[in-house]
C-alpha positions as CSV (number, residue, x, y, z in Angstrom):
1,X,10.7,-14.1,-14.1
2,X,12.6,-14.1,-17.3
3,X,16.3,-13.5,-17.8
4,X,16.0,-9.8,-18.6
5,X,13.8,-9.2,-15.5
6,X,16.3,-11.1,-13.3
7,X,19.1,-8.9,-14.6
8,X,17.2,-5.7,-14.2
9,X,16.3,-6.4,-10.5
10,X,19.4,-8.3,-9.7
11,X,20.5,-6.0,-6.9
12,X,17.1,-5.9,-5.3
13,X,16.8,-9.7,-5.5
14,X,20.1,-9.9,-3.5
15,X,18.4,-8.2,-0.5
16,X,17.7,-10.9,2.0
17,X,14.1,-9.8,2.6
18,X,13.2,-10.1,-1.0
19,X,15.0,-12.8,-3.0
20,X,13.7,-14.2,-6.2
21,X,10.3,-15.3,-4.9
22,X,9.7,-11.9,-3.4
23,X,10.6,-10.2,-6.6
24,X,8.2,-12.4,-8.6
25,X,5.5,-11.3,-6.2
26,X,6.3,-7.7,-6.7
27,X,6.2,-8.1,-10.5
28,X,2.6,-9.5,-10.1
29,X,1.4,-6.9,-7.5
30,X,-1.1,-4.1,-7.7
31,X,-1.2,-0.9,-5.8
32,X,-3.3,2.3,-5.9
33,X,-1.7,5.6,-5.0
34,X,-3.8,8.6,-4.0
35,X,-2.0,11.9,-4.6
36,X,1.1,12.5,-6.6
37,X,2.6,15.5,-4.9
38,X,5.7,15.6,-2.7
39,X,5.2,12.1,-1.1
40,X,3.4,10.5,-4.0
41,X,5.9,11.4,-6.7
42,X,8.8,9.9,-4.8
43,X,6.8,6.9,-3.7
44,X,5.6,6.2,-7.3
45,X,9.1,6.4,-8.7
46,X,10.5,4.0,-6.1
47,X,7.8,1.4,-6.6
48,X,7.9,1.5,-10.4
49,X,11.6,1.2,-10.5
50,X,11.3,-1.7,-8.0
51,X,9.1,-3.5,-10.6
52,X,5.6,-3.2,-9.3
53,X,3.2,-4.9,-11.7
54,X,0.5,-2.3,-11.8
55,X,0.3,1.2,-10.2
56,X,-2.9,3.3,-10.4
57,X,-2.2,7.0,-9.6
58,X,-5.2,9.1,-8.6
59,X,-4.6,12.9,-8.5
60,X,-6.8,16.0,-8.8
61,X,-4.1,18.6,-9.4
62,X,-1.8,19.9,-12.2
63,X,1.9,20.7,-12.2
64,X,3.0,24.2,-11.3
65,X,6.5,25.7,-11.0
66,X,6.3,25.8,-7.2
67,X,5.9,22.0,-7.2
68,X,9.3,21.4,-8.7
69,X,11.2,22.1,-5.4
70,X,9.9,18.8,-3.9
71,X,7.9,16.8,-6.4
72,X,10.8,15.0,-7.9
73,X,8.9,13.2,-10.7
74,X,8.1,16.3,-12.6
75,X,10.1,18.8,-14.7
76,X,9.8,22.3,-16.1
77,X,8.1,21.2,-19.3
78,X,5.3,19.6,-17.2
79,X,4.8,22.9,-15.4
80,X,4.8,25.0,-18.6
81,X,2.2,22.7,-20.1
82,X,0.2,22.7,-16.8
83,X,-0.1,18.9,-17.2
84,X,-2.3,17.1,-14.7
85,X,0.1,15.4,-12.2
86,X,-1.5,11.9,-12.9
87,X,-0.8,12.4,-16.7
88,X,2.7,13.6,-16.3
89,X,3.5,10.9,-13.7
90,X,2.2,8.2,-16.0
91,X,4.4,9.5,-18.9
92,X,7.6,9.7,-16.8
93,X,7.1,6.4,-15.0
94,X,6.4,4.5,-18.3
95,X,9.7,5.9,-19.6
96,X,11.4,4.7,-16.4
97,X,10.0,1.2,-16.6
98,X,7.9,0.2,-19.6
99,X,7.2,-3.2,-18.0
100,X,5.1,-1.7,-15.1
101,X,1.5,-0.9,-16.0
102,X,1.0,2.7,-14.8
103,X,-2.4,4.2,-15.0
104,X,-2.9,7.9,-14.3
105,X,-6.4,9.0,-13.4
106,X,-7.2,12.8,-13.2
107,X,-9.9,12.8,-10.5
108,X,-10.5,13.8,-7.0
109,X,-11.1,10.9,-4.6
110,X,-14.5,11.2,-3.1
111,X,-17.1,9.2,-1.2
112,X,-18.8,8.5,-4.6
113,X,-15.8,7.0,-6.4
114,X,-13.6,5.6,-3.6
115,X,-14.8,2.0,-4.0
116,X,-14.4,2.1,-7.8
117,X,-11.0,3.7,-7.7
118,X,-9.5,1.7,-4.8
119,X,-11.1,-1.7,-5.1
120,X,-9.2,-4.7,-6.5
121,X,-5.7,-3.7,-5.3
122,X,-3.3,-5.4,-3.0
123,X,-2.3,-2.1,-1.3
124,X,-3.4,1.5,-1.1
125,X,-0.8,4.2,-0.7
126,X,-1.3,7.7,0.8
127,X,0.4,10.5,-1.1
128,X,-2.3,13.1,-0.2
129,X,-2.0,16.5,1.5
130,X,-5.0,16.7,3.8
131,X,-6.6,14.6,6.6
132,X,-10.1,14.6,5.1
133,X,-8.9,12.6,2.2
134,X,-6.8,10.3,4.4
135,X,-9.7,9.6,6.6
136,X,-11.8,8.8,3.5
137,X,-9.0,6.4,2.4
138,X,-9.0,4.9,5.9
139,X,-12.8,4.3,5.7
140,X,-12.6,2.8,2.3
141,X,-9.6,0.5,3.1
142,X,-11.3,-0.9,6.2
143,X,-14.5,-1.5,4.2
144,X,-12.5,-3.2,1.4
145,X,-10.3,-5.0,3.9
146,X,-7.2,-3.7,2.1
147,X,-4.0,-2.7,3.8
148,X,-2.9,0.9,3.3
149,X,0.1,3.0,4.2
150,X,-0.4,6.5,5.7
151,X,2.2,9.1,5.3
152,X,2.4,12.9,5.9
153,X,5.2,15.5,5.9
154,X,5.3,19.2,6.7
155,X,8.2,21.5,7.4
156,X,11.1,19.2,8.2
157,X,9.0,16.6,10.0
158,X,7.0,13.5,8.8
159,X,5.2,10.4,10.0
160,X,4.3,7.0,8.5
161,X,2.1,4.1,9.6
162,X,0.9,0.9,8.0
163,X,-2.8,0.2,8.6
164,X,-3.9,-3.5,8.4
165,X,-7.7,-3.6,8.7
166,X,-8.8,-6.0,11.5
167,X,-5.2,-6.3,12.8
168,X,-3.7,-3.0,13.6
169,X,-4.9,0.5,14.7
170,X,-6.3,2.6,11.9
171,X,-5.9,6.3,11.2
172,X,-9.1,7.1,13.1
173,X,-7.7,5.3,16.2
174,X,-4.7,7.5,15.9
175,X,-6.3,10.9,15.1
176,X,-9.7,10.7,16.7
177,X,-8.6,9.3,20.1
178,X,-6.3,12.2,20.9
179,X,-3.6,9.9,22.2
180,X,-1.0,11.1,19.8
181,X,-1.5,14.9,20.1
182,X,2.2,15.5,20.6
183,X,3.2,13.1,17.8
184,X,1.2,14.5,14.9
185,X,-0.9,17.6,14.3
186,X,-3.6,17.8,11.7
187,X,-3.5,21.6,11.8
188,X,0.0,22.2,10.5
189,X,0.2,22.6,6.7
190,X,2.8,23.5,4.1
191,X,1.0,26.9,3.9
192,X,2.1,27.7,7.4
193,X,5.2,25.6,8.0
194,X,6.5,25.0,4.4
195,X,8.1,21.7,3.5
196,X,11.6,20.4,2.9
197,X,12.0,18.0,-0.1
198,X,14.2,15.9,2.2
199,X,11.4,15.4,4.7
200,X,8.9,14.3,2.0
201,X,11.5,12.0,0.4
202,X,12.4,10.4,3.8
203,X,8.8,9.6,4.6
204,X,8.1,8.3,1.0
205,X,11.2,6.1,1.3
206,X,9.9,4.6,4.6
207,X,6.5,4.1,2.9
208,X,8.1,2.4,-0.1
209,X,10.1,0.0,2.2
210,X,7.0,-1.1,4.0
211,X,5.1,-1.4,0.7
212,X,7.8,-3.7,-0.7
213,X,7.6,-5.9,2.3
214,X,3.9,-6.2,1.7
215,X,4.1,-6.7,-2.0
216,X,6.8,-9.3,-1.6
217,X,4.7,-11.2,0.9
218,X,7.0,-10.5,3.9
219,X,4.2,-9.6,6.3
220,X,6.2,-10.8,9.3
221,X,8.8,-8.1,8.6
222,X,6.4,-5.2,9.1
223,X,7.4,-3.4,12.3
224,X,3.8,-2.1,13.0
225,X,4.9,1.2,14.4
226,X,4.1,4.8,13.8
227,X,7.4,6.2,12.7
228,X,8.2,9.9,12.9
229,X,11.3,11.8,12.0
230,X,12.6,15.4,11.8
231,X,15.3,15.6,9.2
232,X,16.4,19.0,10.4
233,X,17.0,18.1,14.1
234,X,17.9,14.5,13.4
235,X,15.3,13.2,15.8
236,X,13.7,9.8,14.9
237,X,11.2,7.8,17.0
238,X,8.7,5.0,16.6
239,X,5.8,4.1,18.9
240,X,3.2,1.4,19.1
241,X,-0.4,2.7,18.4
242,X,-3.0,0.9,20.4
243,X,-6.1,-0.4,18.5
244,X,-9.2,1.3,19.9
245,X,-11.9,-1.2,20.4
246,X,-14.5,1.6,20.3
247,X,-13.0,3.3,17.2
248,X,-15.6,4.9,15.0
249,X,-14.1,3.3,11.8
250,X,-12.4,0.0,12.6
251,X,-14.4,-0.7,15.8
252,X,-18.0,0.4,15.1
253,X,-17.6,0.5,11.3
254,X,-19.2,3.9,11.1
255,X,-17.7,5.2,7.8
256,X,-18.4,8.9,8.2
257,X,-16.1,9.9,5.3
258,X,-17.0,7.1,3.0
259,X,-20.7,7.7,3.5
260,X,-20.3,11.3,2.5
261,X,-21.3,12.8,5.9
262,X,-18.0,14.7,6.2
263,X,-17.3,17.7,4.1
264,X,-15.0,17.2,1.1
265,X,-11.6,19.0,1.2
266,X,-11.9,22.3,-0.7
267,X,-8.8,24.3,0.3
268,X,-5.5,23.0,-1.1
269,X,-2.2,22.6,0.9
270,X,0.5,25.0,-0.2
271,X,-1.9,26.9,-2.5
272,X,-3.9,30.1,-2.0
273,X,-6.7,28.2,-3.7
274,X,-10.2,26.6,-3.3
275,X,-11.4,23.5,-5.2
276,X,-15.0,23.5,-6.4
277,X,-16.7,20.1,-6.8
278,X,-19.5,19.8,-9.4
279,X,-20.5,16.1,-9.6
280,X,-22.4,15.0,-12.6
281,X,-21.2,17.9,-14.7
282,X,-18.7,18.1,-17.6
283,X,-17.3,20.6,-20.0
284,X,-16.2,20.7,-23.6
285,X,-13.0,22.6,-23.1
286,X,-12.8,23.9,-26.7
287,X,-16.4,25.3,-26.5
288,X,-15.7,26.7,-23.0
289,X,-12.6,28.5,-24.4
290,X,-14.7,30.2,-27.1
291,X,-17.5,31.1,-24.7
292,X,-15.0,32.8,-22.2
293,X,-13.0,34.7,-24.8
294,X,-15.1,37.9,-24.4
295,X,-14.9,38.0,-20.6
296,X,-11.7,36.4,-19.4
297,X,-7.9,36.9,-20.1
298,X,-5.0,34.6,-20.7
299,X,-7.2,31.7,-21.8
300,X,-5.2,28.5,-22.5
301,X,-6.1,24.9,-22.5
302,X,-4.8,21.4,-23.3
303,X,-6.5,18.0,-23.5
304,X,-7.1,17.9,-19.8
305,X,-7.8,21.4,-18.4
306,X,-8.5,25.0,-19.2
307,X,-7.0,28.0,-17.4
308,X,-8.1,31.7,-17.5
309,X,-7.5,34.8,-15.5
310,X,-9.9,37.1,-13.8
311,X,-7.4,39.3,-11.9
312,X,-6.7,38.8,-9.0
313,X,-8.0,35.3,-9.5
314,X,-7.0,32.4,-11.8
315,X,-9.4,29.6,-12.6
316,X,-8.4,26.1,-13.7
317,X,-11.3,24.0,-15.0
318,X,-11.2,20.3,-15.6
319,X,-13.4,18.4,-18.1
320,X,-15.2,16.6,-15.3
321,X,-16.6,19.9,-14.0
322,X,-14.2,20.5,-11.2
323,X,-12.4,23.9,-10.9
324,X,-9.5,25.2,-8.8
325,X,-9.9,28.9,-8.0
326,X,-6.5,30.4,-7.2
327,X,-6.2,33.7,-5.3
328,X,-8.6,33.1,-2.5
329,X,-9.2,30.7,0.4
330,X,-12.9,31.8,0.7
331,X,-15.2,29.2,-0.6
332,X,-18.0,31.8,-1.1
333,X,-15.8,33.8,-3.5
334,X,-14.7,30.7,-5.3
335,X,-18.3,29.4,-5.8
336,X,-19.5,32.9,-6.9
337,X,-16.8,33.0,-9.6
338,X,-17.6,29.5,-10.7
339,X,-21.3,30.3,-11.0
340,X,-20.8,33.6,-12.8
341,X,-18.4,32.3,-15.5
342,X,-19.1,28.6,-15.7
343,X,-22.7,28.4,-14.8
344,X,-24.6,26.9,-11.8
């Protein structure tokens, strides 16, 4: 650690749990963050400012005005330009700390790419908005023997858990055993319950604190509990989660999500929208814009995506073949529009 780095992180170095050696380890550390929404944008900002050596951000979505209430990394110019969140995050974080290597990847985490995107990191971080993707992360992390930190927030409530493959309970132990039905619900979403920025920021801060312990090499300081809090009522609690010896994932190593047996997430939290996956397909957005000019309205595109209107629907198409169809939660309608205007 050189003199300028020591000065930059001087207040963090003074923290008893970190010190100079811990800060050196943070500067050399690598983490992958899946999702850069309410949780992920706060978490990414905290870790980059703390000096993480490398942060890969994987996100499938783009910035919209409704995100700005809680996704603190973005601003109005990002929403006006409809920038992919991974791209906007990379730009803002590099401006905050040019010494951290930040890599934004505009992609949807899937069974096909999970190993490639998550392999080779010291830590995996959950900034997602759905349990299908979290269980995919859980499968991949166990298979890769990589620690990951689960986090979720909805309404004024949130939860957080560090998963250490082979040592602690995993997310499948928690969700698939039914033991924590009163602690966490996989059915509540921000569509039905909304979300407070304060709740997301609280959970992301707890995730970041545990992440810094791990990246600084302070494994003995991990509390190993499922922490839950409600920022509106002021209720906080933490419980031990028992490791299930017969767990599908960490016990029997049956990776249902990683092996592609589970259905991919197609509806999107907080959005009247469906995501269409078309693996192995790509678009030239400039050519697509010309082709759609006679049949669609309000066509606009940037280097990363193209958007057009088919009232009452709006389609956002990514160069990798994915599309987000806004205005419906019916996959059949979304697929029909995709096939009609983009081809099958």
